C-alpha positions as CSV (number, residue, x, y, z in Angstrom):
1,M,38.6,117.1,84.4
2,S,38.2,113.6,85.8
3,W,40.9,112.5,88.5
4,L,41.8,109.6,85.7
5,E,42.4,112.9,83.2
6,V,44.5,114.6,85.4
7,L,46.8,111.5,85.5
8,R,46.8,110.6,81.9
9,F,47.4,114.3,81.4
10,S,50.5,114.6,83.7
11,G,51.8,111.2,82.4
12,H,51.8,112.4,78.9
13,A,53.3,115.6,79.9
14,L,56.3,114.1,81.2
15,G,56.6,111.6,78.1
16,Q,57.0,114.6,76.2
17,H,59.9,115.8,78.4
18,R,61.8,112.3,78.6
19,R,65.2,114.1,79.3
20,R,64.1,116.3,82.0
21,S,62.3,113.8,83.3
22,L,64.9,111.1,83.4
23,L,67.3,112.9,85.1
24,S,65.0,114.0,87.8
25,L,64.0,109.9,88.1
26,L,68.0,109.7,88.3
27,G,68.0,111.7,91.5
28,V,65.9,110.5,93.7
29,T,66.8,106.6,92.5
30,I,70.2,107.8,93.8
31,G,68.7,108.7,96.9
32,I,66.8,106.1,97.5
33,V,69.3,103.4,96.4
34,A,71.9,104.8,98.9
35,V,69.3,105.3,102.5
36,I,67.9,101.0,101.3
37,S,71.9,100.0,100.5
38,L,73.0,102.2,104.0
39,T,70.2,100.7,106.3
40,A,70.7,97.5,105.1
41,L,74.5,97.6,105.7
42,G,73.7,98.7,109.0
43,E,71.0,96.2,110.0
44,G,72.8,93.5,108.8
45,A,76.1,94.5,110.7
46,R,73.6,94.0,113.7
47,R,72.5,90.7,113.1
48,Y,76.1,89.9,112.4
49,V,77.1,90.7,115.7
50,T,73.4,89.4,117.4
51,D,74.4,85.2,115.6
52,Q,77.9,85.9,116.9
53,F,77.0,86.1,120.5
54,S,74.1,83.8,120.1
55,S,76.4,81.3,118.9
56,L,78.4,81.5,121.8
57,G,75.3,80.0,124.1
58,S,73.8,82.1,126.4
59,G,74.9,82.7,130.8
60,L,78.4,83.7,130.0
61,L,80.3,86.0,132.3
62,I,83.2,87.6,130.5
63,V,86.3,88.4,133.0
64,I,88.5,91.2,131.3
65,P,91.7,92.4,133.1
66,G,92.0,96.1,133.6
67,R,89.2,98.3,134.3
68,N,88.7,102.5,132.7
69,E,89.4,104.1,136.1
70,T,92.7,102.0,137.0
71,T,94.0,102.4,133.0
72,G,92.3,104.9,131.2
73,A,91.6,103.0,128.9
74,L,89.8,100.1,127.1
75,P,89.5,97.1,129.5
76,G,93.0,95.1,128.9
77,I,94.6,97.3,126.4
78,G,97.6,99.8,128.1
79,G,98.8,97.9,131.2
80,V,97.1,96.3,134.1
81,P,97.5,96.7,137.7
82,N,97.4,93.0,138.7
83,D,97.9,90.2,136.0
84,L,94.9,87.7,135.8
85,T,96.3,84.3,136.4
86,L,95.4,80.8,136.4
87,D,95.1,80.6,140.1
88,D,92.5,83.6,139.5
89,A,90.4,81.3,137.2
90,R,90.8,78.6,139.4
91,A,89.1,80.8,142.5
92,L,86.7,82.1,140.4
93,E,85.0,78.6,139.5
94,R,85.7,76.8,142.9
95,Q,83.8,79.9,144.8
96,L,81.2,80.6,142.2
97,P,78.9,77.6,142.6
98,E,76.9,79.0,139.8
99,V,79.7,78.2,137.4
100,V,79.0,75.6,134.9
101,T,82.5,75.9,132.6
102,M,85.3,78.3,133.2
103,V,87.9,78.9,130.3
104,P,90.4,80.7,130.0
105,I,91.8,82.2,127.4
106,T,95.6,83.8,125.9
107,A,96.1,84.6,122.3
108,G,98.7,85.7,120.8
109,S,100.6,85.6,117.2
110,G,103.3,83.4,115.8
111,S,104.3,81.2,113.2
112,V,103.5,77.1,112.5
113,S,105.3,75.3,110.3
114,H,105.8,71.5,109.0
115,L,109.0,70.6,106.9
116,E,109.5,74.0,104.2
117,R,106.1,74.8,104.8
118,S,105.3,78.0,107.2
119,R,102.3,80.6,108.1
120,Q,101.4,83.2,110.6
121,V,99.0,82.5,112.5
122,L,96.9,83.4,115.6
123,I,98.2,80.8,118.2
124,I,95.0,80.3,120.8
125,G,95.8,79.1,124.8
126,S,92.6,77.6,126.3
127,T,91.0,74.6,127.8
128,S,89.3,71.2,126.6
129,D,85.8,73.2,127.2
130,F,87.0,76.2,124.7
131,R,85.5,73.7,122.3
132,R,82.1,73.3,123.9
133,V,82.2,77.4,124.6
134,R,82.5,78.1,120.7
135,E,80.8,75.2,119.2
136,L,83.6,73.6,117.9
137,Q,83.5,70.7,115.8
138,I,86.4,68.5,115.4
139,T,87.1,66.7,111.8
140,R,90.2,64.3,113.1
141,G,91.7,63.5,115.6
142,R,90.5,64.9,118.9
143,F,90.7,68.5,120.9
144,L,93.1,69.5,123.5
145,P,92.7,66.7,126.5
146,T,91.0,67.6,129.9
147,G,92.9,68.2,133.1
148,E,95.1,70.2,135.0
149,V,94.9,73.7,133.8
150,S,98.6,74.5,134.9
151,R,99.8,71.6,133.1
152,G,100.2,72.6,129.2
153,A,101.4,69.5,127.0
154,P,103.0,70.2,124.0
155,V,100.4,69.4,121.2
156,V,98.1,71.7,119.0
157,V,95.0,71.5,117.3
158,L,95.1,73.3,113.6
159,G,92.5,75.5,112.3
160,R,91.5,73.6,108.9
161,K,92.7,75.9,106.6
162,I,96.1,75.6,108.4
163,A,96.2,71.9,108.3
164,R,95.5,71.7,104.6
165,E,98.2,74.4,104.2
166,L,100.6,72.2,105.7
167,F,99.6,69.0,105.2
168,D,97.5,68.9,101.7
169,E,95.1,66.2,102.1
170,Q,97.0,64.0,104.5
171,N,96.1,63.6,107.9
172,P,98.1,65.3,110.1
173,V,97.0,63.9,113.2
174,G,100.1,62.8,114.9
175,Q,102.8,64.6,113.1
176,P,105.1,67.1,114.1
177,V,105.0,70.8,113.6
178,R,106.7,74.0,115.3
179,V,104.6,76.4,116.2
180,G,107.2,79.1,117.4
181,D,109.9,77.7,118.9
182,W,108.1,75.0,120.0
183,R,108.0,71.5,118.6
184,M,104.2,70.2,119.0
185,R,102.5,67.1,117.9
186,V,99.3,67.9,116.0
187,I,95.9,65.6,118.2
188,G,93.1,67.8,115.9
189,V,92.1,69.3,113.0
190,L,88.9,71.6,113.6
191,A,86.1,71.2,111.6
192,T,85.5,74.7,109.1
193,R,83.9,77.1,111.2
194,G,84.6,80.1,109.4
195,T,85.1,83.7,111.4
196,Q,83.5,83.4,114.7
197,M,83.3,87.2,116.8
198,G,85.9,88.6,114.7
199,V,88.3,85.4,114.9
200,D,88.8,83.0,112.0
201,M,89.1,79.8,113.3
202,D,89.8,78.5,110.6
203,E,93.3,79.9,110.7
204,A,93.7,79.5,114.2
205,V,95.6,77.5,116.3
206,I,94.9,75.9,119.5
207,V,97.2,74.9,122.4
208,P,96.8,74.3,126.2
209,V,96.4,77.3,128.4
210,A,99.6,77.0,130.6
211,T,101.7,75.8,127.4
212,G,100.5,79.1,125.6
213,L,101.4,81.2,128.4
214,R,104.5,80.0,128.3
215,M,105.0,80.1,125.1
216,M,104.5,83.8,124.5
217,N,106.4,84.8,128.0
218,R,103.2,85.9,129.7
219,N,101.4,85.3,132.9
220,S,98.1,87.4,132.0
221,L,95.2,85.6,130.6
222,M,93.5,87.8,127.8
223,R,90.1,86.6,129.3
224,I,88.3,84.3,131.6
225,I,85.2,82.9,130.4
226,L,82.4,81.8,133.1
227,Q,79.3,79.4,131.5
228,L,76.9,80.1,134.2
229,R,73.8,77.5,135.2
230,P,70.7,78.8,133.3
231,Q,68.0,81.1,135.3
232,V,71.0,82.5,137.4
233,D,70.7,86.4,138.1
234,M,73.6,87.4,136.1
235,E,74.0,90.9,137.8
236,K,74.0,89.1,141.0
237,A,76.6,86.5,139.6
238,K,79.1,89.6,138.5
239,R,79.0,91.3,141.7
240,R,80.5,88.3,143.1
241,V,82.9,87.9,140.8
242,L,84.3,91.5,141.3
243,A,84.1,90.9,145.0
244,I,86.2,87.8,145.0
245,M,89.1,89.6,142.1
246,S,88.9,92.5,144.8
247,E,89.4,90.2,147.9
248,R,92.2,88.6,145.7
249,H,93.9,92.0,144.1
250,D,93.4,94.3,147.3
251,E,91.6,96.3,144.2
252,E,88.7,96.4,142.0
253,D,91.1,95.7,138.9
254,I,89.4,93.9,136.7
255,T,86.0,94.0,134.1
256,C,83.2,91.7,134.0
257,L,80.9,92.0,131.4
258,T,77.8,89.7,131.0
259,Q,77.1,88.7,127.3
260,E,73.8,90.9,127.4
261,A,75.1,93.7,128.6
262,V,77.8,93.7,125.5
263,L,75.4,92.3,122.9
264,S,72.4,95.4,124.1
265,S,75.7,98.2,123.9
266,L,76.8,96.8,120.2
267,S,73.1,96.9,118.8
268,A,72.6,100.1,120.1
269,I,75.6,101.4,118.8
270,L,74.6,100.1,115.1
271,R,71.3,100.9,115.5
272,T,72.6,104.7,115.8
273,L,74.7,104.6,113.2
274,T,72.1,103.1,110.9
275,L,70.1,106.1,111.4
276,V,73.0,108.3,111.1
277,V,74.3,106.9,108.0
278,A,70.7,106.8,106.4
279,G,70.0,110.4,107.5
280,I,73.3,111.7,105.8
281,A,71.9,109.4,102.7
282,G,68.7,111.3,103.0
283,V,70.3,114.9,102.6
284,S,70.9,113.6,98.8
285,L,67.2,113.0,98.2
286,T,66.8,116.6,99.5
287,V,68.6,117.4,97.0
288,A,66.8,115.1,94.2
289,G,63.8,117.1,95.5
290,I,65.4,120.6,95.1
291,G,66.4,119.6,91.4
292,I,62.4,118.2,91.1
293,M,61.4,121.8,91.9
294,N,63.7,123.1,89.8
295,V,62.9,121.3,86.5
296,M,59.2,121.6,87.4
297,L,59.7,125.6,88.0
298,V,61.0,125.3,84.5
299,S,58.3,123.6,83.1
300,V,55.6,126.2,84.3
301,S,57.4,128.8,82.6
302,E,57.6,126.8,78.8
303,R,54.3,125.8,79.6
304,T,52.8,129.0,79.6
305,A,50.9,128.8,76.8
306,E,49.9,125.6,77.3
307,V,48.3,126.6,80.9
308,G,46.8,129.4,79.1
309,L,45.0,127.3,76.5
310,L,43.8,124.9,79.9
311,K,42.3,127.8,81.3
312,A,40.2,129.2,78.3
313,L,39.0,125.4,77.8
314,G,37.5,125.9,81.3
315,A,40.2,124.3,83.8
316,S,40.0,125.6,87.2
317,G,43.3,126.7,88.9
318,R,42.5,123.5,90.9
319,E,42.8,121.8,88.3
320,I,45.6,123.0,87.0
321,L,47.3,122.9,90.6
322,A,47.0,119.0,90.7
323,I,48.8,118.4,87.3
324,F,51.5,120.1,87.8
325,L,52.0,118.8,91.3
326,I,50.6,114.9,90.5
327,E,53.7,115.5,87.5
328,A,56.1,115.8,90.5
329,V,54.7,113.0,92.5
330,L,55.1,111.0,89.8
331,L,58.5,111.5,89.3
332,S,59.1,111.0,92.7
333,T,57.3,107.8,93.4
334,A,58.9,106.4,90.0
335,G,62.2,107.4,91.7
336,G,61.6,105.8,94.4
337,V,60.2,102.2,93.5
338,L,63.4,102.5,90.8
339,G,65.8,102.8,93.8
340,L,64.3,100.4,95.6
341,A,64.3,97.9,93.1
342,I,68.3,98.4,92.5
343,G,69.1,98.8,95.9
344,W,67.5,95.5,96.5
345,L,70.1,94.0,93.8
346,L,72.7,95.5,95.0
347,I,72.1,93.9,98.7
348,D,71.3,90.6,97.4
349,L,74.6,90.7,95.1
350,L,76.6,91.8,98.4
351,V,74.9,88.5,100.4
352,A,76.1,86.6,97.4
353,L,79.7,87.2,97.8
354,Y,79.7,88.0,101.6
355,P,77.2,85.2,103.1
356,A,78.4,85.9,106.3
357,L,76.5,89.4,106.5
358,P,72.9,89.1,106.7
359,A,72.3,92.2,105.0
360,S,68.3,92.9,104.2
361,P,67.1,96.7,104.7
362,P,64.6,96.9,107.7
363,L,61.2,97.1,107.4
364,W,61.4,101.1,108.6
365,A,63.9,101.8,106.0
366,V,61.3,100.3,103.2
367,L,58.2,102.1,104.2
368,A,60.2,105.3,104.6
369,V,61.0,104.9,101.4
370,F,58.0,105.1,100.2
371,G,57.0,107.6,102.1
372,V,59.9,110.2,101.5
373,S,59.7,109.6,97.7
374,F,55.9,110.2,97.8
375,G,56.2,113.5,99.8
376,T,59.7,114.7,97.7
377,G,57.7,115.2,95.0
378,T,54.4,116.3,97.2
379,V,56.7,119.2,99.0
380,F,58.8,119.9,96.2
381,G,56.3,119.9,94.0
382,V,53.5,122.6,95.5
383,L,55.2,126.1,94.8
384,P,56.1,125.1,91.0
385,A,52.2,123.9,91.0
386,W,51.4,126.9,92.7
387,R,52.7,129.0,89.9
388,A,50.8,127.4,87.6
389,S,47.5,127.9,89.0
390,R,48.2,131.2,89.4
391,L,48.9,132.6,85.8
392,D,46.4,134.5,84.3
393,P,44.8,132.7,80.7
394,V,44.8,136.2,79.1
395,A,48.7,137.0,79.9
396,A,49.1,133.4,79.5
397,L,48.0,133.2,75.8
398,A,49.2,136.3,75.1
399,A,52.8,135.3,76.1
400,R,52.2,131.9,73.2
């Protein structure tokens, strides 16, 4: 028998047992869909984080109050030995010639209201440079005024969605609103920005940082963002920040993060999670392979007479082995192709529903799908094929 005849014979045999073949095909397909979908989600999450950090520009140092060693928790959580103050922020800006922009940030939740309309919102306290660092656009009015950071005016910039909910399509610039217990004047409205670094800027309001600290009755900043000149040695600048803050606080009680280090750590974590979930999904492929082996073993027992007839007609054991092995490979490979197609359709549907998540399966996952689906049929088809090739033709014909 030629290889073409063996292939045709195997395909015909699968067609004769459609229900059994479809069930085996379904098992492989589900496993492939799981692998493709989960790796696409992991890769999408990694790209989303990368894009979010890239949107902040480059050359950023992030100063956060607290250290793992001093607080026993994540930086900035669970209390800190010393507050991170506006004076600290000004000292860093003054003593670091590499700093182009210094942005102090505080944040908290509260209500914003106009007449009878009210909403709970995120209140961000910062400076005029916050707009440049976060690459925000203004659709109406202007952003926070420049000037001394310790002098906070009673003004507010509204996120696009908040402005629409409070004022409909009217121009809110110049109108009074109440933010918490404070009467404020709207000076600007942000253009639609969406979620950035986990914060929906369309549902946030921005006030001067000194106003925000007084409004929230606190002294400590949530963080200080330092944007440095291009080509500056980030690690050297980081050590300089730690030295300045240690001198001011008499201990090293802050965490200084570089943008690249945070991005690298998050990317590594997300890649590891992607591999883990892909491995978990791969277990279903193993189960599907065992199902193929069981189906092929049953097929061998049911087609004993057929094998005997083929051997009586001159088919060699090697050709019988090839027939049953190709049947298993055809099942698993077809399941792989079908699973890849369904998985890709599900990913396209997810991206259509959530455009912010750039989910797509990595190339290694697609190649692995084809390799694993082919390998599943080969590995788990060997035992049934070997048993079929070892059947005695006389005993096989007698079993008929």
